[in-house]
N, C-alpha and C positions, 0 to 999 in steps of 0.2 A: 629633466630627470624622468625616466619612465616609471610608471607605477603598475603594479600587478592588477589584472582584472579581478574584481572582488565578487565572491559568491558566499551565500550564507544558508544556514538552516534556521527557520523560525519554528519554534515549538514551545511547549510548556508541560512537562519539563524536558530538557535536552541534555543534561549532564551525562546521561548514559549513552548518548548516541555515538555510533561508529561512523557516521557520515563524514566528519572531517578527515578521519584516517582513510576512508575509502576514496574520497576525492583526491587526497594527496597522492595515493598510490596510482590512481588513474592518471593524474597529471604527469607523474614521473614516467609511467609506462608510455604515454603518448607524446612526451616531449612538450608539454604545455606549461606555460608560466602563469600561475594564478594563485589566489589565496582563497581559503574557505574556512569560515568560522561558524560556530553555533551560537544563536542568540535566544535566550530564554525570555519570552515575552508573554505577559498575561493577556487573556482574550481582549480585555478593555483597551489595551494599548497596541494590539497587533496591527491594525490598519495604519495608524499614524506612524508606527515604527517602520513598517514595510515601505510606506510612501517616502519617508525620509531616506531610507537606505537607497532606493532607486534614484531619488532626486539628487543624492550626493555622489552618483556615479556607479552604483552597484549594477552588475551585469546580469545576475540571475540568483534565484533562491529556490531552495526546497522548502516545502511546507508540511509539517507533521502535526500530530494531535496537539491541541484541539482546534486547529485553525483551517482545516482543509475546505470546509464549506464557507467560512467567512472570507476566504481568499477570493471568492467569486466577485467581491466588490472591487477588486484591484485592476484586473487586466482590461485592455481595450478590445481584446479578441480572445476567443477560446478555440482550442483544437476540437475536432469532432468528438474525441474520446472524453475530453473534459466536459464538454457540453452534455454528453450522454450521462456521464457520471454525476454531474451536479456537484462536483468537488474538484479541488486543484491540489496537486502536490509539487508542481514545478512552475516557476515563473521565469521568463526570459525576456530580455530586451532585444527587440528585433532591429535590423539595420535601419529602419525608418524611425526608430526611437520609441515605437509603441511597445506596450507590455503584453506578452502573450501568456495565457494560462494553459497548462497542459496537465494531464494526469497519466503518469507512467506506472502507477501501482499495478494495474491489471496485467500489463505485459510483463512486469517484473515477477508477479506471482505465477503466471502461466509458464514462463520460462523456467522458473525454479521447479514447479511441479512436474512439467513434462520433460524438460531437457536434463535437469540435474537428477531429479528423483526417478525419472523414467516411468511416470504414471500414465496410464491410458484412461481418459475421463469420458470418452464418448460412451453413451448409454449407461453411465454410472449415476448413482443417487447421491447427491451432494447436499449437505446441510451447511448453511452460512449463518454464523452467529453474529448479530449486529445489524444495524441499519443506519449508521452514521456515515461520515465522510470516508472512512477506511473501507467500509463495506461497499458503498456506492462505486468506489473507484475500480473494484474488481468484478462487479456483476456482469458487465457487458462482455469482457473477454472470457469469463467462465461460461456464459451462455453460448458463445461462439464455438466452444468445444463440444457442443451438442450432448450434454449429459441427458439421461432419461428424465431427471428431475433436479431442479435447484430450488430448495426450500429455505425459508428464512425464519429465524427466531430472534426476538428482541424484547427487552424489558418493557419498553414504551410502545404501547399499541398504536397510537396515532402516527408515530414516525414509521413504524413497520408498514402500516397501511399506505402511507404516502409512497414509500419505496416500491411496494408491490404494484401500486397504480402506475408509477412512472416507468417501470420496466416491463409492464405487461405486453405492450406492442412488440418489443424486441423478443421476448420469450415466445410469444405466439408465432412470430414470423419464422422462428427457428424450430418450432414444434417441440419446445421443451416444457415439461410440466413445471408450473410456477405457482407459488403460493406460500402461505404460512406453514411452518413445520408441523408435521404429524409425527407419530411414533416411529422409532427406528426399526431396524438398524440402518445405518448409512454406510456407503463405501468410503466417503471422504467427509470429514467435519473440519471446517475452517473457522477459527476464532478471529473475528474482526472487531470485537468489542474492545473497550478500553479497560476491561477488568484486570488485565495482566499488569497494567501500570500500578495498581494498588494491591496486587497480590491476591485478587479475588477470583472466583470461578463464576463464569456466566451461567445462567439457567440452562438446563439441558432437557430436551424432550425424553420421554420414557423410552428405555431400551435403545439409546442412540448408538451404542458401541457394540460391535460383535468382533469375533477374532480376526476378521478380514479388514476391519476399519482402519483407515489412515487418518490420523489427527494432525492438524497443522495450525500452529499459532502464528498469526502475522506479526506478533511482537516477539521479543527475544530478551533473554536475561542470562547472566553469567552461569547461574545454577539451574537453568530451566525456568519454566513459568508454572503457575498454579494449574493452568490448563494442560500442559504437557505432563505434569506429574499425575493429574487426575486421569488422563488418557492411559498412561502406563498402568495405573492401579486398576483401571476398568477393563484391562485386557486387550487394548488396541494393538493391532499388528505393528504399528509404527507411530511415533510421536515426534514431530519436527517443529523447530522454531523458524521464524521468518528471516534469518540472517541472509540466506540465499536470495530471497525476494528483495531485501534491502539493497544488496549489491546489484541485482539485475535492474531494479527500477532506477537506481543511481546511474547506471551505465547509460540508460536511455535518456536521462536528464542531461548527462555529460555530452551525449551526441547532439542534443538540441542546442546546448550552449556552445560547443566547440567544433561541431561538424565531424567528429570521429567517434566510433564506437569502441570502447576499451574491451580487452579480453578479460572477462570476469573471473575465469577459473583461478588464475594465480592470486587475484585479489581476495577472493573468498577464502582460499587456503591460508593466506597471510593473516587475515583477521580472525580465523577460526582457531588458530594455534594457541 
C-alpha cells in the first residue's frame, strides 16, 4: 500500500497558520500527492519531535517561530543562505538520506516586496525591527537589493550587536550603510519581531514614519496586526502584512521538496479571500 510523502510545520503556536492550506493548494496545482500538517511543539521538545518525525519517514518540514535558530542543531548540511542567516525555516531529506537545512524567508520577502508590491528598494532607507531568527533570514537578501541603509532595532542589545557583527562583512561588500537604528523617517519599515504574536507593538525609533513610508509586518492576522494598525494611525503611505511572503517562501520550500515551483498568484488570491 502506497503512503503519501509527509511534510509538517513545526512552531509554537501554529493554530493560526495558513501553511497547510497553502501546501494543499500547491500540491493540487502541481499534481503532487503529499500530506502536510501543523505540529505545535514547545521549544524544549522541538529537537526530539523533529528527529522522531524524520526517523519515522517524514520527507520535509517548515520551521517557524520560535524554532528557527534551534533548528540549526538538526541538519547534516546547510544551504549558503541558511548558513549566512544563522537560522532555518525549511528542512528537506536529500536523496542520500541526509537532512538539509535551508532558509527561504529572504527570497519570499523580496519577491513579495518587489514583484507583488512593485517596490524599488535600491538606494532606499530601510528599518528592520528585530534580531531573531525571522530577521536573520531576510537580512542577506535585503542587503543584496542595495538600499542606501539597512538599520536594525531590537529590545535586547546583546542580540542586536551579535547580528550587526555577523552581517557587517556582507553590508560592507555591498556598500550598504549598516548599524543600529537612528531617528527616522524611513522609506520602508519591516517588523520581524514576535510582538505581533501577542498583539504588542515593538519599540520604534523617533520619527520613524513619514507620509511616504511603507510598513510591512512579516506576521499576519485576520484583522491586521498591532504593527499595521499603528502604521496606519501614524500616517504611513501603506501598511501590509506578510501573507504574500508566507506564500512565496512556501513556494521556494515546495520547489526544494518536490522539484517544481508553484504559481503563487492564484494561491495568494485563494487564501486572501
